[in-house]
Structures are given as structure tokens and as C-alpha cells.
C-alpha positions as CSV (number, residue, x, y, z in Angstrom):
1,X,14.1,3.7,-10.8
2,X,14.1,7.1,-8.0
3,X,17.4,8.3,-9.5
4,X,15.9,8.6,-13.1
5,X,13.1,10.2,-12.1
6,X,15.8,12.6,-10.2
7,X,17.7,13.6,-13.1
8,X,14.2,13.7,-15.5
9,X,12.5,15.9,-12.8
10,X,15.7,18.7,-12.8
11,X,16.1,18.6,-16.8
12,X,12.2,19.2,-16.7
13,X,12.3,21.9,-14.0
14,X,14.7,23.8,-16.2
15,X,13.6,23.5,-19.4
16,X,9.4,24.1,-18.8
17,X,11.2,27.3,-16.5
18,X,14.0,28.4,-19.0
19,X,12.5,27.5,-22.2
20,X,12.4,30.6,-24.7
21,X,11.5,28.1,-27.6
22,X,8.9,25.7,-28.1
23,X,11.3,22.8,-28.4
24,X,12.7,23.3,-25.5
25,X,9.7,23.7,-23.4
26,X,8.2,20.6,-24.9
27,X,11.5,18.4,-24.2
28,X,11.1,19.9,-20.2
29,X,7.2,19.3,-20.3
30,X,8.6,15.9,-21.3
31,X,11.1,15.5,-19.1
32,X,8.5,16.1,-16.2
33,X,5.9,13.8,-17.2
34,X,8.5,10.8,-17.6
35,X,9.9,11.9,-13.9
36,X,6.3,11.8,-12.6
37,X,5.7,8.4,-13.9
38,X,9.2,7.2,-12.7
39,X,7.8,8.5,-9.2
40,X,4.4,6.7,-9.4
41,X,6.0,3.6,-10.2
42,X,8.9,3.4,-7.5
43,X,5.3,4.4,-5.1
44,X,3.8,1.3,-6.6
45,X,1.6,1.9,-9.5
46,X,1.4,-1.3,-11.3
47,X,0.5,-0.5,-14.8
48,X,-2.6,-2.6,-16.3
49,X,-5.0,-2.4,-18.8
50,X,-7.3,-0.7,-17.4
51,X,-5.4,2.1,-15.7
52,X,-4.0,2.7,-19.7
53,X,-7.4,2.3,-20.5
54,X,-8.5,5.1,-17.6
55,X,-5.4,7.4,-18.7
56,X,-6.2,7.7,-22.1
57,X,-10.0,8.5,-21.5
58,X,-8.6,10.9,-19.1
59,X,-6.4,12.7,-21.4
60,X,-8.8,12.8,-23.7
61,X,-11.3,14.7,-21.5
62,X,-8.5,17.0,-20.6
63,X,-7.6,17.6,-23.8
64,X,-11.5,18.8,-24.8
65,X,-11.1,20.8,-21.8
66,X,-7.8,22.7,-23.4
67,X,-9.5,23.1,-26.7
68,X,-11.5,25.4,-24.7
69,X,-8.8,27.0,-22.3
70,X,-7.3,27.9,-25.9
71,X,-9.9,30.0,-26.9
72,X,-9.7,31.9,-23.2
73,X,-6.0,31.8,-21.8
74,X,-6.2,34.1,-19.6
75,X,-8.4,32.0,-17.2
76,X,-5.7,30.2,-16.7
77,X,-4.7,32.1,-13.6
78,X,-7.8,32.6,-12.1
79,X,-8.6,28.3,-12.7
80,X,-5.2,27.7,-10.7
81,X,-6.1,30.5,-8.0
82,X,-9.5,29.0,-7.5
83,X,-8.2,25.3,-7.0
84,X,-5.2,25.9,-5.2
85,X,-6.5,25.2,-1.6
86,X,-8.9,22.7,-2.2
87,X,-7.4,18.7,-1.5
88,X,-10.4,16.4,-2.4
89,X,-10.6,13.7,0.6
90,X,-9.1,10.7,-1.8
91,X,-6.0,8.5,-0.8
92,X,-3.1,7.3,-3.2
93,X,-1.4,4.5,-3.1
94,X,-0.4,0.6,-4.6
95,X,-2.8,-0.8,-1.5
96,X,-5.8,0.6,-3.8
97,X,-7.3,-1.4,-7.0
98,X,-7.2,1.5,-9.3
99,X,-4.3,3.3,-7.2
100,X,-6.7,5.6,-5.8
101,X,-9.1,5.6,-3.5
102,X,-11.6,7.3,-1.0
103,X,-9.8,8.3,2.3
104,X,-11.2,7.3,5.8
105,X,-11.2,9.2,9.1
106,X,-11.8,12.7,7.6
107,X,-8.3,12.9,6.3
108,X,-7.7,14.7,3.0
109,X,-6.0,13.9,-0.2
110,X,-3.6,15.5,-2.9
111,X,-4.4,19.2,-4.8
112,X,-6.5,16.7,-7.5
113,X,-8.3,20.0,-8.4
114,X,-4.8,21.9,-9.1
115,X,-3.7,19.1,-10.8
116,X,-6.6,18.6,-13.3
117,X,-6.3,22.6,-13.8
118,X,-2.3,22.1,-14.5
119,X,-3.5,19.3,-17.0
120,X,-5.4,21.1,-19.1
121,X,-3.3,24.4,-18.7
122,X,-0.1,22.0,-19.8
123,X,-1.7,20.3,-22.7
124,X,-2.7,24.1,-24.1
125,X,0.6,25.1,-23.7
126,X,2.1,22.0,-25.4
127,X,-0.9,22.7,-27.8
128,X,0.3,25.9,-29.1
129,X,4.0,25.0,-29.6
130,X,3.4,22.3,-31.4
131,X,0.9,24.3,-33.8
132,X,4.2,26.7,-34.5
133,X,2.8,29.8,-31.6
134,X,4.5,32.0,-29.8
135,X,6.1,30.6,-26.4
136,X,7.4,33.5,-24.5
137,X,10.0,33.2,-21.8
138,X,9.6,33.9,-18.5
139,X,11.8,36.7,-16.9
140,X,15.1,35.7,-15.2
141,X,14.9,36.7,-11.8
142,X,11.8,34.3,-11.4
143,X,13.2,31.6,-14.2
144,X,16.5,31.3,-12.9
145,X,16.5,30.7,-9.4
146,X,13.3,28.8,-9.6
147,X,14.5,26.4,-11.9
148,X,17.7,26.0,-10.1
149,X,16.4,25.5,-6.7
150,X,13.6,22.9,-8.0
151,X,16.6,21.3,-10.1
152,X,19.2,20.9,-7.0
153,X,16.2,19.6,-5.2
154,X,15.0,17.4,-7.3
155,X,18.6,15.8,-8.1
156,X,18.7,15.3,-3.9
157,X,16.6,12.9,-4.3
158,X,20.2,10.4,-5.0
159,X,21.1,10.9,-1.7
160,X,18.5,11.7,0.3
161,X,17.8,9.2,3.9
162,X,14.1,9.1,3.0
163,X,12.9,8.2,-0.4
164,X,9.3,7.7,0.3
165,X,9.2,11.3,1.8
166,X,11.3,12.7,-1.1
167,X,9.6,11.0,-3.8
168,X,6.1,11.8,-2.9
169,X,7.5,15.5,-2.7
170,X,8.8,15.7,-6.0
171,X,5.6,13.8,-7.2
172,X,2.8,15.3,-5.8
173,X,4.5,19.1,-5.2
174,X,7.9,20.3,-6.4
175,X,7.6,19.0,-10.0
176,X,3.6,20.2,-10.4
177,X,4.7,23.3,-9.1
178,X,7.1,23.4,-11.2
179,X,4.4,23.3,-14.4
180,X,2.3,25.4,-12.3
181,X,4.8,28.9,-12.6
182,X,5.6,27.6,-16.4
183,X,1.7,28.0,-17.2
184,X,0.7,31.0,-15.0
185,X,3.8,33.2,-15.9
186,X,3.3,32.2,-19.9
187,X,-0.6,33.4,-19.6
188,X,-2.1,36.6,-21.0
189,X,-2.9,39.0,-18.5
190,X,-6.0,41.3,-19.0
191,X,-6.8,44.6,-17.0
192,X,-9.6,42.9,-15.5
193,X,-7.7,40.0,-14.1
194,X,-6.2,41.9,-10.5
195,X,-9.6,42.4,-9.7
196,X,-10.8,39.1,-10.4
197,X,-7.9,37.7,-8.5
198,X,-8.8,40.2,-5.2
199,X,-12.4,39.0,-5.5
200,X,-11.3,35.4,-5.2
201,X,-8.8,35.7,-2.3
202,X,-11.4,37.4,-0.3
203,X,-14.1,35.0,-1.5
204,X,-12.0,31.3,-0.7
205,X,-10.6,33.2,3.0
206,X,-14.4,34.1,3.8
207,X,-16.1,30.7,2.7
208,X,-12.7,29.3,4.8
209,X,-13.4,31.1,7.7
210,X,-17.4,30.6,7.6
211,X,-17.5,26.6,7.5
212,X,-14.5,27.3,10.3
213,X,-17.7,29.2,12.6
214,X,-19.9,26.9,11.7
215,X,-17.9,23.9,13.4
216,X,-16.5,25.6,16.3
217,X,-20.2,26.2,17.2
218,X,-21.4,22.8,16.4
219,X,-17.7,21.5,17.7
220,X,-18.0,19.3,14.3
221,X,-14.9,18.5,12.1
222,X,-15.0,17.9,8.0
223,X,-11.8,17.3,7.7
224,X,-8.9,16.3,11.0
225,X,-5.7,14.2,11.3
226,X,-6.1,12.1,13.9
227,X,-4.1,13.9,16.6
228,X,-6.4,16.8,16.4
229,X,-8.9,14.8,17.2
230,X,-7.3,13.9,20.3
231,X,-6.4,17.1,21.2
232,X,-9.7,19.0,21.2
233,X,-11.2,15.9,23.3
234,X,-8.8,16.7,26.1
235,X,-8.5,20.4,26.3
236,X,-10.3,23.6,26.6
237,X,-10.7,25.2,23.8
238,X,-11.8,23.5,20.6
239,X,-9.7,24.2,17.6
240,X,-11.0,23.9,13.7
241,X,-9.6,23.0,10.7
242,X,-12.7,24.3,8.2
243,X,-12.0,22.6,4.6
244,X,-8.2,21.5,5.5
245,X,-6.7,18.9,8.1
246,X,-5.3,21.2,9.9
247,X,-5.9,24.2,11.8
248,X,-2.4,26.5,11.5
249,X,-2.9,24.9,7.3
250,X,-7.1,27.0,7.7
251,X,-5.4,29.7,9.3
252,X,-2.8,30.2,6.9
253,X,-5.3,30.5,3.9
254,X,-7.6,33.0,6.2
255,X,-5.0,35.5,6.7
256,X,-3.9,35.5,3.0
257,X,-7.6,36.7,2.8
258,X,-7.3,39.1,5.2
259,X,-4.2,40.3,3.8
260,X,-5.4,41.0,0.1
261,X,-8.7,43.2,1.9
262,X,-6.3,45.0,4.1
263,X,-4.3,46.6,1.3
264,X,-7.2,47.3,-1.2
265,X,-8.8,49.1,2.1
266,X,-5.6,51.2,2.9
267,X,-5.4,51.9,-0.8
268,X,-9.1,52.9,-1.0
269,X,-10.0,50.3,-3.2
270,X,-13.1,48.9,-1.5
271,X,-16.1,50.5,0.4
272,X,-15.1,50.4,4.1
273,X,-18.4,49.0,5.6
274,X,-18.0,46.0,3.4
275,X,-14.3,45.5,4.1
276,X,-15.3,45.8,8.0
277,X,-17.9,42.9,7.7
278,X,-15.4,40.4,6.1
279,X,-12.9,41.4,7.7
280,X,-14.9,40.7,11.2
281,X,-16.0,37.5,9.6
282,X,-12.9,36.3,8.5
283,X,-10.9,37.5,11.7
284,X,-13.8,35.5,13.9
285,X,-13.2,32.1,11.4
286,X,-8.9,32.5,12.5
287,X,-9.5,32.7,15.9
288,X,-10.5,29.8,16.1
289,X,-8.2,28.0,14.6
290,X,-5.9,28.7,17.8
291,X,-2.9,28.9,15.3
292,X,-0.6,30.9,17.0
293,X,1.6,31.0,13.8
294,X,-1.1,32.1,12.0
295,X,-1.7,35.2,14.8
296,X,2.2,36.2,14.0
297,X,1.8,36.5,10.8
298,X,-0.9,38.0,10.5
299,X,0.3,40.8,12.7
300,X,3.6,40.6,11.1
301,X,1.6,41.5,7.4
302,X,-0.6,43.8,9.1
303,X,2.3,46.1,10.0
304,X,4.0,45.7,6.8
305,X,1.0,46.8,4.6
306,X,0.4,49.6,7.3
307,X,3.9,51.2,7.4
308,X,3.6,50.6,3.4
309,X,-0.1,52.0,2.2
310,X,-1.2,53.7,5.2
311,X,-1.3,57.5,6.3
312,X,0.6,58.9,8.9
313,X,-1.9,58.1,12.0
314,X,-1.9,54.7,10.6
315,X,2.0,54.4,11.2
316,X,2.0,56.1,13.9
317,X,-0.8,53.3,15.1
318,X,1.2,50.7,14.1
319,X,4.4,51.3,15.3
320,X,3.1,51.3,18.1
321,X,1.0,48.3,18.7
322,X,3.9,46.5,17.4
323,X,6.0,47.8,20.0
324,X,3.4,47.1,23.0
325,X,2.8,43.9,21.5
326,X,6.6,42.6,20.8
327,X,7.1,44.0,24.9
328,X,3.9,41.4,25.4
329,X,5.1,38.7,23.9
330,X,8.5,38.7,25.7
331,X,7.1,39.4,28.8
332,X,4.9,36.1,28.2
333,X,7.3,34.1,27.1
334,X,9.9,35.2,29.5
335,X,7.2,33.7,31.9
336,X,6.6,30.5,31.1
337,X,9.9,29.9,30.6
338,X,10.7,30.6,34.8
339,X,7.9,28.3,35.1
340,X,8.5,25.1,33.0
341,X,11.3,24.2,30.5
342,X,12.2,25.9,26.9
343,X,10.9,22.8,25.8
344,X,7.5,22.8,27.0
345,X,7.3,26.2,26.8
346,X,8.0,26.0,23.0
347,X,5.6,23.0,22.4
348,X,9.1,20.9,21.8
349,X,9.8,23.2,18.8
350,X,13.1,23.9,20.6
351,X,13.9,19.9,20.3
352,X,13.2,19.8,17.0
353,X,15.1,23.0,16.0
354,X,18.1,21.8,18.1
355,X,18.0,18.5,16.1
356,X,17.5,19.9,13.0
357,X,20.5,22.1,13.1
358,X,22.3,19.0,14.2
359,X,21.4,17.4,11.2
360,X,22.8,20.4,9.3
361,X,26.0,20.5,11.1
362,X,26.6,17.0,10.3
363,X,25.6,17.8,6.5
364,X,26.7,21.1,6.1
365,X,27.1,21.3,1.7
366,X,24.8,19.2,-0.1
367,X,22.2,18.2,3.4
368,X,20.8,14.8,3.9
369,X,18.2,14.9,0.6
370,X,14.8,16.0,-0.2
371,X,12.8,15.0,2.4
372,X,15.4,13.5,4.6
373,X,15.3,15.9,7.7
374,X,12.8,14.1,9.9
375,X,14.6,10.9,9.3
376,X,17.8,12.6,10.1
377,X,16.6,14.1,13.1
378,X,15.1,10.8,14.6
379,X,18.4,8.7,14.1
380,X,20.2,11.3,16.4
381,X,18.1,10.4,19.0
382,X,18.3,6.9,21.5
383,X,14.4,6.7,22.1
384,X,13.0,6.6,18.7
385,X,9.0,8.4,18.7
386,X,6.8,8.7,15.8
387,X,8.4,10.5,12.5
388,X,5.7,13.3,12.7
389,X,7.7,14.5,16.1
390,X,11.0,15.4,14.4
391,X,9.5,17.9,11.8
392,X,11.3,21.0,12.5
393,X,8.2,22.8,11.2
394,X,10.9,25.7,10.1
395,X,11.4,25.9,6.5
396,X,14.8,27.8,6.6
397,X,16.3,25.1,8.8
398,X,14.7,22.2,7.0
399,X,16.4,23.5,3.6
400,X,19.4,24.0,5.4
401,X,19.3,20.4,6.9
402,X,18.5,18.3,3.5
403,X,19.7,20.7,0.8
404,X,22.9,22.0,2.7
405,X,24.4,25.6,2.4
406,X,23.8,25.0,-1.3
407,X,20.4,24.6,-0.6
408,X,20.0,27.9,1.6
409,X,21.7,29.9,-0.8
410,X,19.2,28.9,-4.1
411,X,16.3,29.5,-0.9
412,X,17.6,33.1,-0.1
413,X,18.0,32.8,-4.5
414,X,14.4,32.8,-4.6
415,X,13.2,35.0,-2.4
416,X,15.3,38.0,-3.4
417,X,14.1,36.7,-7.4
418,X,10.6,37.6,-5.7
419,X,11.0,40.6,-3.9
420,X,12.6,42.3,-7.3
421,X,9.6,40.9,-9.6
422,X,6.9,41.8,-6.4
423,X,8.4,45.4,-6.2
424,X,8.0,45.9,-10.3
425,X,4.7,45.0,-10.5
426,X,4.3,47.0,-6.9
427,X,6.0,50.4,-9.4
428,X,3.5,49.5,-12.3
429,X,0.1,48.7,-10.2
430,X,0.1,49.2,-6.6
431,X,-2.7,47.2,-5.5
432,X,-1.4,44.0,-7.3
433,X,2.1,44.3,-6.5
434,X,1.1,44.7,-2.7
435,X,-1.6,42.4,-2.4
436,X,0.8,39.6,-3.6
437,X,3.7,40.8,-1.2
438,X,1.4,41.0,1.5
439,X,0.6,37.2,0.2
440,X,4.2,36.2,0.2
441,X,5.3,37.9,3.3
442,X,2.5,35.8,4.9
443,X,3.4,32.7,3.6
444,X,7.6,33.6,4.5
445,X,6.4,34.5,7.9
446,X,4.2,31.9,8.5
447,X,6.7,29.3,7.5
448,X,8.8,30.0,10.3
449,X,7.5,28.4,12.7
450,X,5.1,26.3,10.4
451,X,6.6,23.6,7.5
452,X,4.8,24.4,4.2
453,X,5.9,26.9,2.2
454,X,7.6,25.0,-1.1
455,X,4.7,22.6,-0.5
456,X,1.7,25.6,-0.5
457,X,1.1,26.2,-4.2
458,X,0.0,29.8,-3.5
459,X,3.7,30.4,-3.0
460,X,4.4,29.3,-6.8
461,X,1.2,31.0,-8.0
462,X,1.9,34.3,-6.4
463,X,5.8,33.7,-8.6
464,X,3.9,33.0,-11.7
465,X,1.3,35.8,-11.2
466,X,4.1,38.1,-10.9
467,X,5.9,36.8,-14.1
468,X,2.3,37.0,-16.4
469,X,1.9,40.5,-15.2
470,X,5.1,42.1,-16.5
471,X,5.1,40.0,-19.9
472,X,7.8,37.9,-21.5
473,X,11.6,38.8,-21.2
474,X,11.6,38.2,-24.7
475,X,9.8,36.5,-28.2
476,X,10.7,34.7,-31.1
477,X,10.1,36.7,-34.4
478,X,6.6,35.1,-34.7
479,X,4.2,37.5,-34.6
480,X,1.5,36.8,-31.3
481,X,-1.3,35.2,-32.2
482,X,-4.9,37.2,-32.1
483,X,-6.0,35.3,-29.2
484,X,-3.1,36.8,-26.9
485,X,-4.5,39.8,-25.1
486,X,-1.3,42.4,-25.3
487,X,-0.1,42.9,-21.9
488,X,1.0,46.8,-23.3
489,X,-2.8,47.2,-22.5
490,X,-2.4,47.2,-18.8
491,X,-1.8,50.4,-17.4
492,X,0.2,51.9,-14.8
493,X,-1.4,52.4,-11.6
């Protein structure tokens, strides 16, 4: 069953992203749907009359929403941006009567709000294709590397050392994100959308920060992982999670809002006083995450944005600050290593990195398959520990271990395609292009010390937005319907 899902997933990822014709798109969407069904069945989904009835009712509701969305297709991107960070406290699995139930103990579930948006947008897109409307192709610098990476990752389920983890990654993340890029990249892009996206990014980050500050003041978490609860009990500081399950995930999303606001501040798109207040709130909330990876991502992004968009004095201050921080960081790291082991100084990260590198060395060509790195690392030690203690938390190394040299090359191709696309957007709209680039850079830097680059929907949303703004690579000969807003109306800035 999983082998069929792997093949269908690969076909579907290529079909929905490469498609420039209606038939190819519909085949791709059908393949993704088939892969999702097989993956759910492999995960223990029991098909029953009640489940079928619920699925029919759900489809009818989504189709009704798709009717409304077809009248305002430009809403696809902002709806996805609002829904992307949120996870409802729901647990999925065969142990539940209806495959889904309320999660307990502060846990969060899957990206259900985003899945609903994707379901509605996918039905609307398929509806357009069946109605004979134009289906624009996505530009090659996004479509080709992204589809190739997702297809290879899907096929790696055939040889993964952890079928359960690989199945979960495909079912809940990579395949839905292929559809995310497909629907957002083909959405209309009106002139007002960059401002709307900026407001969404800053508003969400401010909301998360305010919740985090309240948690810090009350010492009560809304959502959390069990190990964090234990850690907060025995440490002198209290880490908060806001509306997330992990302080680093929370910190990452606050950094994204700060990055967008700093870009707008340098380009004089916002009032300095208002920006200062918002930055103060977001930084205060970020502080209580105590997430070193988030602090590092923020530092790199602020430096990069200042060097690109800042004035001469700002660049000079940024360079001096960067040099000072670098010297201090080296000194602190050297002092830590001198008084303890490297493993303790890095909070066990050095051991995880070493084990992951060994996994890559043992499987250099195609890796151990998607989701297989923690299990493969665990097998290399004599004293087994919990599987989560072997997660590398370093995306490039994880890709190398799970997908081998082929996967690393495809990963680099995705980054190169993203850089090319974002630079193209920047040349036409500096504020939008730099904001998207800052967000993508923050996600990349954060993923060097904390996993989740390809599992974060914002990564794929940035790619979809960049593709949508630049318009289709080519179109069929049919005229564009009146409901589609012409991209030529977007002025260069």
C-alpha cells in the first residue's frame, strides 16, 4: 500500500506543479488524492459507512465554499497565509472511533485550518479546469526543482527505514504542500495584496508575542510538549510556547513578523513610532522563548536586510555589530567547551550531528529514505534512547541522511530556484521581494539548528507567492476569464 502511495505521490507532485494543461493538472490532483487515501489507509484508517457519509458531507461543504472562492480567487493567498501557522488541538489515528479526536495534555494536532483552505482552493482550481478555463503554468525556476524534490522524497518511501515517520511526513506535510504551491502560484495577484500580506505577517507575529508575554507573566502554557513542562519545572527560567507546541517554533514565527516589519521600516513603508511599538512587543515575546536558533535567525536576517536596504550609517552599524557578536559568540563557545564536553556545551547537538553524518556516510547515494534519519541514527548506538533524542535538528544533514547526494542536489536546486524567483520579485517590487526573501532566509537559518524547513508551510507559501506575483510561464490560447485580475496591473516599484 505504501509503495503505491509513494508512486502516486511522485506522479501527483510533478503533475500539479508542472501542469500547463488542464488534463495534466487533473491527473496530478487525482494522483495526490489517491496517494493521500493510501497513506491514510496504511496509517490505520478504517473505511466505514459513517466515515464515507462524513466525507461526502465535508466535500459538499468545501465545494460550497469553492463556489464563493471562484468569485474572488485572489483570496487564496491571504487565506493560506492566515491559516498556515495554526494547528488545532486534534489527534489523528486509528485508535479513535472517527480517526480524529481532541488531543490531551497540551498537545497540538495537524495543520487542519490550512488543509481546509487547500481543500477549498483545490476544488475551485479543479472546477476551473473541468469548466475549460485557462490553467497557467508555474514558472520553471519554482516548478521544476520543487516538483523534482517532492517526487524523489515521495519515492524514497519505498526504501525508508521508518515507514511510519515517512508516511506521516508525506501525508500531512509534503504532498499537501505540493498542492499549496500549485494553488497559490496560480492565484491572481492584485496590486493591494502585498500590503495585505504584510499586515497579516505583522499581525500574526504580534498576536503570538502577546500570548507569549501573558504566558511568561502567568507561568501557564496553553500548548506544550511533555518534556518542556518538565524542563520548566527544574530550570530557573520559564520558556513559553504561545499558540505552538514548542518554544523554537513559536520563536520562528515571531522572527518572520519582525523581518517583514524591519524591511518595511527601512523602505519607509510604515510609521517609525508605530513600528517601534510593534517591534518592542514582538521582541519581548521572542525573548521569553529562550530559543537560541530563533535569536540567530533574527540576527542574520536583520544584518542581511540592513546591508541590502539600509542607509550607509545603518550598514556600518550592522557590520560593527556583526563583528562584535561574532567575537563574543566565539569567546562564549570557547569558554563553555573549556569547562565541559562539546556534547554538553551544545546540548547534545554534536552527538546528533555526528550520528547523522555517519548515516549519510553509510548511505551516500539515496539515503535511508524520508523520515528514516532518527531511526537510522538510533541503530548506530548501543544504548538506545527515545527516538526524538536522535533527530538531527539540522535540515541539510537530515536531507543528506534521508535522501543522499541526490536529495542534497535537489535541495540546493530548490534554494537556487527560490533565490532566482525572489530576486525577480525584488526587481519589480522591492518591498515585497525583500520581505519574501527575509522570511525565506529566516526559515533557512533557523533550520540549520532546528528541523522543520520543509515541514513548515511558510516555506512553500513563499515560493507560491513569488511564482504568483511574476505570473504564468505560458498560457493556453483560450482568453483569460474576466474574474482573473491581470498581473500586468502590478506596477514595478
